[in-house]
C-alpha positions in Angstrom: 32.8 -0.1 36.6 30.0 -2.4 35.7 27.2 -4.2 37.6 24.3 -6.5 36.9 21.0 -4.8 36.1 17.7 -6.3 37.2 14.2 -5.4 36.3 11.3 -7.5 37.6 7.7 -6.5 36.5 5.4 -8.2 39.0 1.8 -8.8 38.0 -1.4 -10.7 38.6 -1.5 -14.1 36.7 -0.5 -13.5 33.1 -1.7 -15.5 30.1 0.9 -18.0 28.9 0.9 -16.7 25.4 1.6 -13.1 26.6 4.5 -14.3 28.7 6.1 -16.0 25.7 5.6 -12.9 23.5 6.5 -10.3 26.1 9.9 -11.9 26.8 10.9 -11.7 23.1 9.8 -8.1 22.9 11.7 -7.2 26.1 14.8 -8.8 24.8 14.7 -6.7 21.6 13.8 -3.4 23.3 16.5 -3.7 26.0 19.3 -4.7 23.6 18.3 -2.0 21.1 18.0 0.8 23.7 21.2 -0.1 25.5 23.0 0.1 22.1 21.4 3.5 21.4 22.4 4.7 24.9 26.0 3.6 24.3 25.9 1.4 27.4 28.2 -1.6 26.9 27.1 -4.8 28.6 27.4 -8.6 28.8 24.7 -11.2 28.4 21.0 -10.1 28.4 18.7 -12.7 29.9 14.9 -12.4 29.9 12.7 -14.8 31.8 9.2 -15.0 33.2 6.6 -16.9 35.1 2.8 -16.3 35.3 3.4 -13.6 37.9 6.5 -11.8 36.7 8.6 -10.7 33.7 12.3 -10.3 34.4 15.3 -8.8 32.6 18.9 -9.3 33.8 21.8 -7.6 32.0 25.2 -8.7 33.1 28.3 -6.3 33.3 26.3 -3.2 32.5 28.6 -0.2 32.7 27.6 2.3 35.4 28.0 5.4 33.3 27.6 6.4 29.7 30.9 7.2 28.0 31.5 10.9 27.0 30.4 11.6 23.5 32.8 13.5 21.3 31.5 14.6 17.9 32.4 17.2 15.3 29.8 19.6 14.2 29.9 21.6 10.9 29.1 25.3 11.1 28.7 28.2 8.7 31.0 29.0 5.8 34.2 30.9 6.7 33.4 33.8 4.5 30.1 34.4 6.4 31.4 33.5 9.9 34.6 35.6 10.1 34.8 39.3 9.9 38.3 40.7 9.3 39.7 37.4 10.4 37.7 37.5 13.7 34.6 35.5 14.7 31.5 37.4 13.6 27.9 37.0 14.7 27.4 33.7 12.8 30.6 32.2 14.4 29.7 33.4 17.8 26.2 32.0 17.6 27.5 28.6 16.3 30.0 28.5 19.2 27.4 29.3 21.7 25.0 26.5 20.4 27.9 24.0 20.6 29.0 25.2 24.1 32.6 25.9 23.0 34.9 28.9 23.1 34.9 30.7 19.7 38.7 30.5 19.8 38.4 26.7 19.5 36.5 26.8 16.2 38.6 25.4 13.3 38.3 26.2 9.6 38.4 23.2 7.2 37.9 22.7 3.5 34.7 21.0 2.4 33.3 20.3 -1.1 31.3 23.5 -0.7 34.2 25.6 0.4 35.9 26.3 3.8 33.6 26.0 6.8 34.0 26.3 10.6 33.9 23.2 12.7 33.5 22.7 16.4 34.6 19.7 18.5 31.8 19.0 21.0 32.2 16.9 24.1 29.0 15.8 25.8 29.5 14.2 29.2 27.8 10.8 29.7 24.9 10.3 32.1 24.8 7.9 34.9 23.2 4.5 33.9 20.6 4.8 36.7 19.5 8.2 35.3 19.1 6.8 31.8 17.3 3.6 32.9 14.9 5.6 35.1 13.5 7.0 31.8 13.7 3.8 29.8 12.0 1.3 32.2 8.5 2.8 32.0 8.9 3.0 28.2 9.8 -0.7 28.1 6.7 -1.6 30.2 4.4 0.6 28.1 6.0 -0.6 24.9 4.9 -4.2 25.3 2.2 -5.3 22.9 -0.4 -8.1 23.4 -4.0 -9.0 23.0 -6.8 -8.0 25.3 -4.9 -5.5 27.4 -6.8 -4.1 30.4 -7.0 -1.1 32.8 -7.6 -1.5 36.5 -8.8 0.8 39.2 -9.2 4.4 38.1 -5.9 4.6 36.4 -5.0 4.8 32.7 -2.1 2.2 32.8 -2.7 -0.6 30.3 -1.1 -4.0 30.6 -2.1 -7.7 30.1 -2.8 -8.0 33.8 -2.5 -5.5 36.7 1.1 -4.5 37.6 1.5 -4.9 41.4 5.2 -4.4 42.1 8.5 -3.5 40.4 12.1 -4.3 41.3 14.8 -2.3 39.5 18.4 -2.5 40.6 21.8 -1.9 39.2 24.0 -4.0 41.5 22.7 -3.0 44.9 21.6 0.5 43.9 17.8 1.1 43.6 16.6 2.7 40.4 13.6 4.8 41.4 10.7 4.2 38.9 7.1 5.1 39.3 4.2 3.9 37.1 1.9 6.9 38.0 -0.8 5.9 35.5 -1.5 2.7 37.5 -4.0 2.7 40.3 -2.7 2.5 42.8 0.6 3.9 41.6 3.5 1.4 41.5 6.9 2.4 42.8 10.0 0.3 42.3 11.6 -1.2 45.4 13.6 -4.2 46.5 10.7 -6.4 47.5 9.7 -9.2 45.2 7.1 -11.9 45.9 7.3 -15.6 46.5 5.2 -18.4 45.0 1.6 -17.5 45.4 0.9 -20.3 47.7 3.7 -19.2 50.1 2.3 -15.7 50.1 5.3 -13.9 51.3 7.6 -11.1 50.2 11.4 -11.2 49.9 14.0 -8.5 49.6 16.5 -8.5 46.7 19.6 -6.9 48.2 21.7 -7.2 45.0 20.7 -7.9 41.4 23.1 -10.9 41.3 21.0 -12.5 44.1 17.8 -12.6 42.2 17.6 -16.2 40.9 18.8 -17.7 44.1 16.5 -15.6 46.3 13.4 -16.6 44.3 14.4 -20.2 44.3 14.4 -20.1 48.1 10.9 -18.6 47.9 9.7 -21.5 45.7 9.9 -19.8 42.3 12.0 -21.2 39.4 12.2 -18.0 37.5 14.7 -19.2 34.9 12.5 -20.3 32.0 15.1 -22.5 30.4 15.5 -24.4 33.7 11.8 -25.0 33.8 11.8 -26.2 30.2 14.5 -28.7 31.0 12.9 -29.9 34.2 9.4 -30.4 32.7 10.7 -32.2 29.5 12.9 -34.5 31.5 10.1 -35.3 34.0 7.6 -36.0 31.2 10.0 -38.3 29.4 10.9 -40.1 32.6 7.3 -40.7 33.5 6.5 -42.0 30.0 9.5 -44.3 30.0 8.5 -45.8 33.3 5.3 -47.1 31.8 6.7 -47.9 28.3 4.8 -45.1 26.6 5.5 -41.9 24.7 4.2 -38.4 25.5 1.8 -36.7 23.1 2.8 -33.1 23.8 3.0 -30.8 20.7 5.5 -28.0 21.0 2.9 -25.3 21.4 1.3 -27.1 24.3 4.8 -27.7 25.9 5.6 -24.0 25.6 2.3 -23.1 27.2 3.0 -25.5 30.1 6.3 -23.9 30.8 4.7 -20.4 31.0 1.8 -21.6 33.2 3.9 -22.5 36.3 6.5 -21.0 38.7 7.3 -24.2 40.5 6.7 -27.1 38.1 5.9 -30.6 39.3 4.9 -33.3 36.9 2.2 -35.5 38.3 0.2 -38.5 36.9 -3.5 -39.3 37.0 -5.9 -42.0 35.8 -9.0 -41.8 33.7 -11.8 -44.3 34.2 -11.4 -47.4 32.0 -14.8 -46.9 30.4 -13.7 -43.7 28.7 -11.1 -45.6 26.6 -14.1 -46.7 24.5 -14.2 -43.1 23.2 -12.3 -42.2 20.0 -8.6 -41.4 20.8 -8.8 -37.9 19.3 -11.7 -37.0 21.6 -9.7 -37.9 24.7 -6.6 -36.2 23.3 -8.5 -33.0 22.5 -10.1 -32.8 25.9 -6.7 -33.4 27.6 -4.6 -31.1 25.4 -6.9 -28.2 24.3 -9.3 -28.0 27.2 -7.3 -29.1 30.2 -3.6 -28.8 29.2 -2.8 -32.4 30.2 -0.3 -34.6 28.4 -1.7 -38.0 27.1 0.5 -41.1 27.0 0.5 -43.2 23.8 1.2 -46.9 23.8 4.5 -48.0 22.3 4.1 -49.0 18.6 0.4 -47.9 18.7 -1.2 -48.1 15.2 -2.1 -44.6 14.1 -5.6 -44.9 12.5 -7.5 -41.7 11.9 -10.7 -43.7 11.8 -10.2 -45.6 15.1 -13.5 -45.7 17.0 -12.0 -46.4 20.4 -8.8 -45.5 22.2 -7.8 -48.8 24.0 -5.1 -49.7 21.5 -3.8 -46.2 21.3 -3.7 -44.5 24.7 -3.0 -45.5 28.2 -5.5 -44.7 30.9 -2.7 -42.8 32.6 -2.1 -39.1 31.8 0.4 -36.4 33.0 -0.2 -32.9 34.2 2.2 -30.1 35.2 1.3 -28.7 38.6 2.1 -25.4 40.1 1.2 -26.4 43.6 3.1 -27.4 46.7 4.3 -31.0 47.0 2.1 -31.7 50.1 -1.0 -31.1 47.9 0.0 -33.5 45.1 -2.7 -36.1 46.0 -5.4 -33.4 46.2 -4.3 -31.8 42.9 -4.3 -35.2 41.1 -7.7 -36.1 42.5 -9.2 -32.7 41.5 -7.9 -32.9 37.9 -9.1 -36.5 37.5 -12.6 -35.4 38.5 -12.5 -32.5 36.0 -11.2 -34.7 33.2 -13.8 -37.4 34.0 -16.6 -34.8 33.8 -15.4 -33.5 30.4 -15.1 -37.1 29.1 -18.6 -37.9 30.4 -19.9 -35.0 28.4 -18.1 -36.2 25.3 -19.6 -39.7 25.8 -23.1 -38.2 26.1 -22.6 -36.2 22.9 -21.3 -39.3 21.1 -24.3 -41.4 22.1 -26.8 -38.7 21.1 -25.1 -38.4 17.7 -25.2 -42.2 17.2 -29.0 -42.1 17.3 -29.2 -40.2 14.0 -27.7 -41.4 10.7 -25.3 -39.2 8.8 -27.9 -38.8 6.0 -30.3 -37.2 8.5 -27.5 -34.8 9.7 -26.8 -33.9 6.1 -30.5 -33.0 5.6 -30.2 -30.8 8.7 -27.5 -28.7 7.0 -30.4 -27.0 5.2 -31.2 -25.1 8.4 -27.7 -23.7 8.8 -26.6 -20.6 6.9 -23.1 -20.8 5.4 -22.6 -17.0 4.7 -24.9 -14.2 3.8 -26.1 -14.6 0.2 -24.4 -18.0 -0.2 -27.3 -20.2 1.0 -27.1 -23.0 3.5 -24.4 -25.5 4.4 -26.2 -28.1 2.3 -26.0 -25.7 -0.7 -22.3 -25.5 -0.1 -22.1 -29.3 -0.1 -23.8 -29.3 -3.5 -21.2 -26.8 -4.8 -18.4 -28.9 -3.4 -19.9 -31.9 -5.2 -20.0 -29.9 -8.5 -16.4 -28.9 -8.1 -15.4 -32.6 -7.3 -17.0 -33.6 -10.6 -14.9 -31.0 -12.5 -11.7 -32.1 -10.8 -12.4 -35.7 -11.6 -12.8 -34.8 -15.3 -9.8 -32.5 -15.4 -7.4 -34.9 -13.6 -8.7 -38.1 -15.3 -9.2 -39.8 -11.9 -9.7 -43.6 -12.0 -13.4 -44.7 -11.6 -13.0 -46.3 -8.2 -11.4 -43.2 -6.6 -13.9 -40.9 -8.4 -16.8 -42.9 -6.9 -15.3 -42.6 -3.4 -14.6 -38.8 -3.8 -18.2 -38.1 -5.0 -19.7 -40.1 -2.2 -17.5 -38.3 0.3 -18.5 -34.9 -1.2 -22.1 -35.8 -0.5 -21.4 -36.3 3.2 -18.4 -34.0 3.9 -20.2 -31.5 6.2 -22.7 -33.7 7.9 -20.9 -33.6 11.3 -21.2 -29.8 11.5 -24.6 -30.2 13.0 -23.5 -33.0 15.4 -23.4 -32.6 19.1 -19.8 -33.7 19.2 -18.5 -31.0 16.8 -20.7 -28.4 18.5 -18.7 -29.1 21.7 -15.3 -29.9 20.0 -15.1 -28.0 16.8 -11.4 -29.1 16.4 -12.7 -32.5 15.5 -14.9 -31.5 12.5 -14.3 -33.8 9.5 -12.5 -36.4 11.7 -15.7 -37.2 13.7 -17.7 -37.2 10.5 -15.5 -39.8 9.0 -15.7 -42.0 12.1 -19.5 -41.8 12.1 -19.6 -42.9 8.5 -17.3 -45.8 9.0 -19.4 -46.9 12.1 -22.5 -46.8 9.9 -21.0 -49.2 7.4 -19.8 -46.7 4.8 -16.8 -47.6 2.6 -13.5 -46.9 4.5 -12.2 -44.9 1.6 -15.2 -42.6 1.7 -14.9 -42.2 5.5 -11.2 -41.5 5.3 -11.8 -38.8 2.6 -14.3 -37.0 4.8 -11.9 -37.3 7.8 -9.0 -35.8 5.8 -10.7 -33.1 3.8 -9.8 -30.3 6.2 -6.1 -31.1 5.9 -3.8 -29.3 5.9 -5.4 -27.1 8.6 -2.4 -24.8 8.8 1.4 -24.6 8.4 3.1 -27.8 9.1 -0.1 -29.9 9.2 -0.3 -33.2 7.4 -1.7 -33.4 3.9 -4.4 -35.9 2.9 -3.1 -39.4 2.6 -5.6 -40.6 0.1 -6.5 -39.5 -3.5 -10.2 -39.2 -2.6 -9.3 -37.1 0.5 -7.0 -34.9 -1.6 -9.7 -34.4 -4.2 -12.3 -33.5 -1.6 -9.8 -31.1 0.2 -9.2 -29.4 -3.2 -12.9 -29.1 -3.9 -13.7 -27.7 -0.5 -11.0 -25.0 -0.7 -11.8 -24.0 -4.3 -15.5 -23.7 -3.4 -14.6 -21.5 -0.5 -12.5 -19.2 -2.6 -15.1 -19.0 -5.4 -18.0 -18.4 -3.1 -16.4 -15.7 -0.9 -14.8 -13.9 -3.8 -18.2 -14.0 -5.7 -19.7 -12.4 -2.6 -17.2 -9.6 -2.9 -15.0 -10.2 0.1 -11.3 -10.2 -0.2 -8.5 -10.8 2.3 -6.8 -7.5 3.1 -3.8 -6.8 5.4 -4.1 -9.0 8.5 -7.9 -9.4 8.0 -8.8 -12.7 6.5 -11.9 -14.0 8.4 -12.6 -16.8 6.0 -9.0 -18.0 6.0 -8.8 -17.6 2.2 -5.0 -17.4 2.2 -4.8 -20.6 4.1 -7.2 -22.2 1.6 -5.0 -21.0 -1.3 -1.9 -22.5 0.5 -3.7 -25.8 0.8 -4.6 -25.9 -2.8 -1.1 -25.5 -4.1 0.4 -27.8 -1.4 -2.0 -30.6 -2.3 -1.4 -30.3 -6.0 2.4 -30.4 -5.4 2.1 -33.4 -3.0 -0.1 -35.5 -5.3 1.8 -34.4 -8.5 -1.5 -33.6 -10.1 -1.2 -31.5 -13.3 -4.2 -29.3 -13.1 -4.9 -26.1 -15.1 -6.2 -23.9 -12.4 -6.8 -21.1 -14.9 -9.1 -23.3 -17.0 -10.9 -24.7 -14.0 -11.5 -21.2 -12.5 -12.8 -19.9 -15.9 -15.4 -22.7 -16.0 -16.3 -22.3 -12.3 -16.7 -18.5 -12.7 -19.5 -19.0 -15.2 -21.2 -21.5 -13.0 -21.0 -19.2 -10.0 -22.2 -16.3 -12.0 -25.3 -18.3 -13.0 -25.9 -19.5 -9.4 -25.6 -16.1 -7.9 -27.0 -13.5 -10.3 -27.4 -11.0 -7.5 -23.6 -10.8 -7.1 -23.2 -9.6 -10.7 -20.0 -11.7 -11.1 -17.8 -10.5 -14.0 -16.1 -13.8 -15.0 -12.8 -12.2 -16.3 -12.2 -9.9 -13.4 -13.3 -12.7 -11.0 -10.7 -15.1 -12.4 -8.1 -12.4 -12.4 -8.7 -11.7 -8.7 -8.6 -15.4 -7.8 -5.5 -15.9 -9.9 -3.7 -13.1 -8.0 -4.5 -14.8 -4.7 -3.2 -18.2 -5.9 -0.1 -16.6 -7.4 0.6 -14.9 -4.1 0.1 -18.1 -2.2 2.5 -20.0 -4.5 5.2 -17.3 -4.0 4.6 -17.3 -0.3 4.8 -21.1 0.0 7.9 -21.3 -2.2 9.7 -18.8 0.0 8.4 -20.6 3.2 9.9 -23.8 1.8 13.3 -22.1 1.7 13.8 -21.3 -2.0 15.8 -18.1 -2.8 13.6 -15.1 -3.5 15.3 -14.4 -6.9 14.6 -17.9 -8.1 11.0 -17.7 -6.9 10.6 -14.5 -8.9 12.1 -16.1 -12.0 9.4 -18.8 -11.9 6.4 -17.1 -10.3 7.1 -13.4 -10.3 5.0 -10.7 -11.9 6.8 -11.0 -15.2 5.3 -14.6 -15.5 1.8 -14.5 -16.8 -1.1 -16.1 -15.0 -1.7 -18.6 -17.8 1.9 -19.8 -17.7 2.0 -20.1 -13.9 -1.4 -21.5 -13.1 -1.8 -23.8 -16.0 0.3 -26.3 -14.0 1.5 -25.4 -10.5 3.4 -28.7 -10.3 5.4 -27.6 -13.4 6.3 -24.4 -11.7 7.6 -26.2 -8.7 9.6 -28.6 -10.8 11.3 -25.7 -12.6 12.1 -24.0 -9.3 13.6 -27.2 -7.9 15.8 -27.6 -11.0 17.0 -24.0 -10.8 17.9 -24.5 -7.2 19.8 -27.7 -8.0 21.6 -25.9 -10.9 22.7 -23.1 -8.5 23.8 -25.7 -5.9 25.9 -27.5 -8.6 27.4 -24.2 -9.7 25.8 -24.6 -13.2 23.2 -21.9 -13.1 25.6 -19.0 -13.7 26.7 -20.6 -17.0 23.2 -21.0 -18.2 22.3 -17.5 -17.0 25.3 -15.9 -18.9 24.1 -17.4 -22.2 20.6 -16.3 -21.8 21.2 -12.8 -20.6 23.7 -12.0 -23.3 21.2 -13.1 -26.0 18.2 -11.5 -24.3 19.8 -8.1 -24.1 20.0 -7.7 -27.8 16.9 -9.7 -28.6 14.8 -6.9 -26.9 15.7 -4.7 -29.9 13.8 -7.2 -32.2 10.0 -7.7 -32.6 9.8 -11.5 -32.4 6.8 -12.9 -30.5 7.4 -14.5 -27.1 5.7 -17.7 -28.1 8.1 -18.4 -31.0 10.2 -21.5 -29.8 11.4 -22.7 -33.2 13.7 -20.9 -35.7 11.6 -22.3 -38.6 9.9 -19.6 -40.5 11.6 -16.7 -38.7 15.3 -17.4 -39.4 16.5 -17.7 -43.0 19.8 -19.6 -43.6 20.3 -17.9 -47.0 20.9 -14.6 -45.2 23.8 -16.0 -43.2 27.2 -14.4 -43.7 29.1 -16.4 -41.2 29.6 -20.0 -40.0 28.8 -18.7 -36.5 25.2 -18.0 -37.5 24.8 -21.5 -38.9 26.2 -23.0 -35.7 23.8 -20.9 -33.5 20.9 -22.0 -35.7 21.9 -25.7 -35.2 21.8 -25.1 -31.4 18.3 -23.6 -31.7 17.1 -26.5 -33.7 18.4 -28.9 -31.0 16.8 -26.8 -28.2 13.4 -26.4 -30.0 11.9 -29.8 -29.3 13.2 -29.7 -25.7 11.5 -26.3 -25.1 8.3 -27.4 -26.8 8.0 -30.6 -24.8 9.2 -28.8 -21.6 12.0 -31.2 -21.0 13.6 -28.9 -18.5 16.6 -30.9 -17.5 17.9 -31.4 -21.0 16.8 -27.9 -21.9 19.1 -26.5 -19.2 21.9 -28.7 -20.4 21.3 -27.6 -23.9 21.4 -23.9 -23.0 24.7 -24.6 -21.3 25.9 -26.3 -24.4 24.8 -23.3 -26.6 27.4 -21.1 -24.8 30.1 -22.0 -27.3 27.9 -21.2 -30.3 26.8 -17.9 -28.8 30.4 -17.0 -27.9 31.5 -17.6 -31.5 28.5 -15.6 -32.7 29.5 -12.6 -30.6 33.3 -12.8 -30.1 35.0 -15.5 -32.3 36.9 -15.1 -35.6 33.5 -15.7 -37.4 31.6 -13.3 -35.1 29.0 -11.0 -36.7 27.6 -7.5 -36.1 24.0 -8.1 -34.9 22.8 -4.6 -35.7 23.9 -4.8 -39.4 23.1 -2.1 -41.8 21.1 -4.5 -44.0 17.6 -4.6 -42.3 16.9 -8.2 -43.4 20.2 -9.4 -42.1 19.7 -7.5 -38.9 16.2 -8.9 -38.3 17.5 -12.4 -39.1 20.2 -12.1 -36.4 17.8 -10.6 -33.9 15.4 -13.4 -34.5 18.2 -15.9 -33.8 18.7 -14.3 -30.4 14.9 -13.9 -29.9 14.3 -17.6 -30.3 17.1 -18.5 -27.9 15.6 -16.0 -25.3 12.1 -17.6 -25.8 13.4 -21.1 -25.4 15.2 -20.1 -22.1 12.0 -18.4 -20.9 10.2 -21.7 -21.0 12.5 -22.6 -18.0 12.5 -19.3 -16.2 12.6 -15.5 -16.5 16.4 -15.3 -16.2 16.4 -11.5 -15.9 15.0 -12.0 -12.4 17.9 -14.1 -11.3 20.8 -12.5 -9.4 24.3 -13.2 -10.7 
């Protein structure tokens, strides 16, 4: 027989982020343990609200099936004495719980041995779950766990009740480490504002019983209701909701009985920049702003009237009779926060950006690295180097240098002090308001982009230059100081900075030799910080390793197969080759991916690998891309050698100019010449007795291998 299993962990108000994480953990633990316990079941559903985590397992069998297994015992010659079970056989039978007469002798690779067939009766499901439920609760992981009372129980918030049923049968569970101890029962609790208990008679009644008590426990149902209500409210006023997915997920996990309500902000606050209002609403208050239809997205907009409606939406967890009170209270809170923002904005406007930049002298960047103004100077130096290396047009160069001068001025502003999420963006707006060139202001506003995975990249060349400079300066300064990211510890977000560098270069298509730039910068940093005793070569090697790792990570995150990534950016590829042009590396990876998708990569791979296998027996340098000077036609003994030489002559300019598309096609075309060289009527023995002929043939194959290596390390690619 089978029944529905229910576990409800009732708590004080849980953080939304823990609810989301805990449900995933519960799903994995329950499914895994039921499999290990040999308990077949139907669908496993997990759900949660701020006050409870729930697991429902449909059609869970009421008893474990008996386990039959065969156990191997001692060798027959040791176990039997005169054909009868001896001490070894008797001991083995006793351990297995079987009659010695039931032991059977069978042949094994090590000779005849005794075997016993052991039958272990299955346990009742309730008995098994009684042990597993506390383990599931104690196995949940999260941040900032707490203890309460005098007990040792740890959880995100105090556990107040447990409901654990299989069908209508109660599973007795006690959390004895909690204070007071929590014992499982049939009583759950209603919505907090109803303040009542309810009895769950049967596990199948759970969702309906809670619904009657004002709790929508099904998380997917809450998702659907909230999303539908938000869209409906927005459509009614010809607007669109500005609700990022992470905010939406949080809203779902903050409520038990969701109601979408609307409020108004005072008209005067629409004179604030739109990002200020949105940040207050989303990050500080968990409200949903409404954007005007066809609103022009301008990162430097100084006021929100053309972007946002004065109406906003909120997801309430209250009772319907309190809607007006809830809206009024939230309007007052939002108004107070926006009034603060308005005050900070007005204070900042009294000081020009140049004055704020001077104020950076009073703020330390990091121990040993001087002030934030010193950092701006280093960013300006790096911007100059990038302009030279990338041959940036004069007008863009002027904008980038001016933006580097001002890039951190807003870090000492009142607005960024209150809303750090707006750093850079507010700085750009202030500059534009003071009459600075729009390109300069936009570069300052964009230089923190991308802030993380999935974030937008700078839209302007000057912004991209400044973003590169800022990240390179960060890596160089922190590495010079001696700090490195390790494990999950990366307090300066150096890995994210490395990701940003490669993403920006790929996005702009800028062919930058990071290796050369880092070498020049290492000398500059060594001169600026003699106390750090920077060793330029080791310094560059450490930074190169980080950037290599970030390229590999970003490639894989972008969905490229791991073997192709290794062929382009793996350990067998030198730093100089990889980092001399990150755009080149991505282009080669994209081409390899296309070749695989078109079913052409295997043909190229077959040519290269066959040549490379024998070429390893030679001593040709890996930089030899032309057969001239290393292959002598007068040593040929077969037309197949001349044909292969012709193929190498054709491939040589393609490899040297890095014309990857035609090089791949040429390698494919060389298949016939290589086949004739190895297998045709005019085939040759590569490892000939004559040392000169042997070297000549190995050099033919070595040049072909080197030409192919310009495209990728083919030995890393799986067939």
